[in-house]
matplotlib code that plots the C-alpha trace (Angstrom):
import matplotlib.pyplot as plt

x = [57.0, 57.3, 60.0, 62.0, 63.3, 62.3, 63.3, 62.0, 65.0, 62.2, 61.1, 62.7, 60.3, 61.4, 57.9, 55.3, 54.8, 51.7, 53.1, 51.2, 51.9, 50.3, 50.7, 49.7, 49.1, 47.7, 45.5, 44.1, 40.3, 39.0, 35.6, 34.4, 30.7, 28.7, 30.4, 33.2, 36.5, 40.1, 43.1, 45.5, 47.9, 49.6, 51.8, 53.2, 53.1, 54.6, 54.7, 55.6, 56.0, 55.1, 55.6, 56.3, 55.5, 56.0, 52.8, 53.6, 54.7, 53.0, 56.1, 57.3, 60.2, 62.4, 61.5, 64.8, 64.9, 67.1, 70.1, 71.3, 74.0, 71.7, 70.4, 67.4]
y = [-25.7, -28.8, -28.9, -31.1, -34.0, -37.2, -40.8, -44.1, -46.6, -49.6, -48.5, -45.5, -43.4, -40.0, -37.8, -39.0, -39.0, -39.3, -36.5, -36.5, -33.3, -31.9, -27.9, -25.0, -22.0, -18.1, -16.9, -13.7, -14.2, -11.1, -11.7, -8.7, -7.2, -10.3, -12.8, -14.4, -15.3, -14.4, -15.3, -12.6, -13.6, -17.0, -17.7, -21.7, -21.7, -25.4, -28.5, -31.6, -34.1, -37.8, -40.0, -39.6, -42.8, -43.7, -43.2, -46.0, -48.9, -47.7, -48.3, -45.6, -47.5, -46.9, -43.2, -41.4, -37.6, -36.0, -33.7, -30.5, -31.6, -34.9, -35.0, -34.1]
z = [49.1, 48.0, 45.3, 45.1, 42.3, 43.0, 40.9, 42.0, 42.0, 41.3, 37.7, 37.1, 36.6, 37.1, 36.2, 38.3, 42.0, 44.7, 47.3, 50.4, 52.9, 55.9, 55.4, 57.6, 56.1, 57.1, 54.3, 53.9, 52.3, 50.1, 49.1, 47.0, 47.3, 45.4, 47.6, 45.5, 47.0, 46.1, 47.7, 48.0, 50.1, 51.8, 54.0, 54.9, 58.5, 58.5, 56.1, 56.8, 54.2, 54.9, 51.7, 47.8, 46.3, 42.5, 40.0, 37.9, 39.9, 43.3, 45.6, 48.3, 49.2, 46.5, 45.7, 46.3, 46.5, 43.7, 45.1, 43.7, 40.6, 39.6, 36.4, 35.3]

ax = plt.figure().add_subplot(projection="3d")
ax.plot(x, y, z, "-o")
ax.set_aspect("equal")
plt.show()
């Protein structure tokens, strides 16, 4: 699961981003006798981060991933 922190170098945003990713999963679906679904287990088989764009100014080119030790 994507859990990185981001910063927009264009406007300074640290809190609002649109993250587009493709995820392939295997899930265990458990249906009740009444037909209600609950997902009891989910395994992420692959995940590809396609784009992160700033929700405030709309740019994707200026978004930087914050590494460990960066201020939050």
